[in-house]
C-alpha angles and dihedrals in degrees: 000000000000123000091195116136113230121228090242095053092043092052091048091050093044093048092050092048092048091049092047091055102036100025086228129107124237109293119253111273094027115159132168085261094058109121116241089233089060090057089067092240117154117208094269094048091046089054091049091051091049091050090052090046091052090053094048095047094036089228133119116238104200128212091254093053091045092049092053095046121091099162136033088252089059089057094046092049092048093050093048093046090051095047092048090051094053117093125200 
């Protein structure tokens, strides 16, 4: 069984988290490669979105992962790499 997060489910969770925090939908032209800075998120809003995203995905996004992520795809890739590296 794979714990990988699909692009579709990640975008749905990210979109819901963004809308919960900003009360705005994803901007037109959004892709997984959109830079966080282009989403007009200040540092506090970005942290709030990430917290909501953690709740929705039931995953922890650590400070190191967050610091190395500049796009939603960076986060998705890091989460999937981490989950594939974990052994039960």
